[in-house]
C-alpha positions as CSV (number, residue, x, y, z in Angstrom):
1,M,142.9,15.8,91.8
2,N,145.2,18.7,91.8
3,C,142.9,21.6,90.8
4,G,139.4,22.8,90.4
5,L,139.2,21.6,86.8
6,D,140.0,18.0,87.9
7,L,137.2,18.3,90.5
8,V,134.7,19.7,88.1
9,G,135.6,17.0,85.6
10,E,135.0,14.3,88.2
11,V,131.6,15.7,89.2
12,L,130.3,16.5,85.6
13,Y,131.9,13.6,83.8
14,G,129.1,11.8,82.0
15,K,127.6,12.4,78.6
16,W,124.2,13.7,79.9
17,K,124.9,15.4,83.2
18,I,125.1,19.0,81.9
19,R,121.9,18.5,80.0
20,L,120.2,16.9,83.0
21,L,121.1,19.9,85.2
22,W,119.9,22.3,82.5
23,F,116.6,20.6,82.0
24,I,115.9,20.2,85.7
25,N,116.6,23.9,86.1
26,E,114.1,24.6,83.3
27,G,111.4,22.7,85.3
28,H,111.6,19.2,83.8
29,K,111.7,17.3,87.1
30,R,110.2,13.9,86.5
31,P,112.3,11.0,85.1
32,G,109.9,10.5,82.2
33,E,110.1,14.2,81.3
34,L,113.9,14.0,81.4
35,Q,113.9,10.9,79.2
36,R,111.7,12.7,76.6
37,K,114.1,15.7,76.6
38,I,117.1,13.3,76.1
39,P,115.7,10.4,73.9
40,D,119.2,9.2,72.9
41,A,120.0,8.3,76.5
42,S,118.7,5.0,78.0
43,R,116.6,5.3,81.1
44,R,119.2,3.2,83.0
45,I,122.1,5.6,82.1
46,L,120.0,8.6,83.0
47,N,119.2,7.1,86.4
48,I,122.9,6.4,87.0
49,Q,123.8,9.9,86.1
50,L,121.0,11.4,88.2
51,K,122.2,9.3,91.1
52,E,125.7,10.6,90.7
53,L,124.5,14.2,90.5
54,E,122.5,13.5,93.7
55,D,125.7,12.0,95.4
56,H,127.6,15.1,94.4
57,E,124.9,17.2,96.0
58,L,123.9,19.0,92.8
59,V,120.3,17.6,92.7
60,T,117.9,16.3,95.3
61,K,115.4,13.5,94.7
62,I,112.0,13.6,96.2
63,I,109.9,10.4,96.3
64,Y,106.2,11.1,97.0
65,P,104.4,8.4,99.0
66,V,101.8,7.6,96.3
67,V,101.0,4.5,94.2
68,P,102.7,4.3,91.8
69,P,105.6,6.2,93.4
70,K,106.1,9.7,92.0
71,V,109.7,10.9,91.8
72,E,110.9,14.5,91.1
73,Y,114.4,16.0,90.9
74,S,115.3,19.5,91.7
75,L,118.6,21.5,91.8
76,T,120.2,22.1,95.2
77,E,121.4,25.6,96.0
78,F,124.9,24.2,95.1
79,G,123.6,22.9,91.8
80,R,122.0,26.2,90.9
81,T,125.5,27.8,91.1
82,L,126.4,25.8,88.0
83,I,123.6,27.2,85.8
84,P,125.4,30.4,84.8
85,V,128.5,28.4,83.9
86,I,126.4,26.0,81.8
87,S,124.7,29.0,80.1
88,V,128.1,30.5,79.1
89,I,129.2,27.1,77.7
90,G,126.0,26.9,75.7
91,Q,126.5,30.4,74.4
92,W,130.0,29.5,73.3
93,G,128.6,26.5,71.5
94,D,126.0,28.6,69.8
95,V,128.6,31.1,68.6
96,N,130.9,28.4,67.4
97,E,128.2,26.0,66.2
98,E,129.3,25.8,62.5
99,R,133.0,25.1,63.4
100,L,132.1,22.6,66.1
101,R,129.7,20.7,63.7
102,S,132.5,20.6,61.1
103,V,135.2,19.2,63.4
104,I,132.8,16.7,64.9
105,L,131.7,15.5,61.5
106,K,135.3,15.3,60.3
107,R,136.2,13.2,63.3
108,L,133.2,10.9,62.8
109,S,134.0,10.4,59.1
110,N,137.7,9.8,59.8
111,P,138.1,8.3,63.3
112,N,141.8,7.5,62.8
């Protein structure tokens, strides 16, 4: 890990992590809500990635002492510093949506 990009890659590596951070920031804090926002991801994978985000101090997990247990995630102050960066990446994706869709479809139709 020689530079900041390596470190960021290590912390954010995972298909759903950026979306999880974004949705938690938008107020979707319960695991079921996050699952509904990202239906293509299995609950197991989301839990693994949420745990990794927690280990990297980007989110906190609150377990309420009720039956059945109620769990909520929220961004840490450190995690909130990523939201402007994620926003800029999303804007870049919006501006380049057509081209990105084209290259992704091309790659899917010709994986070699």
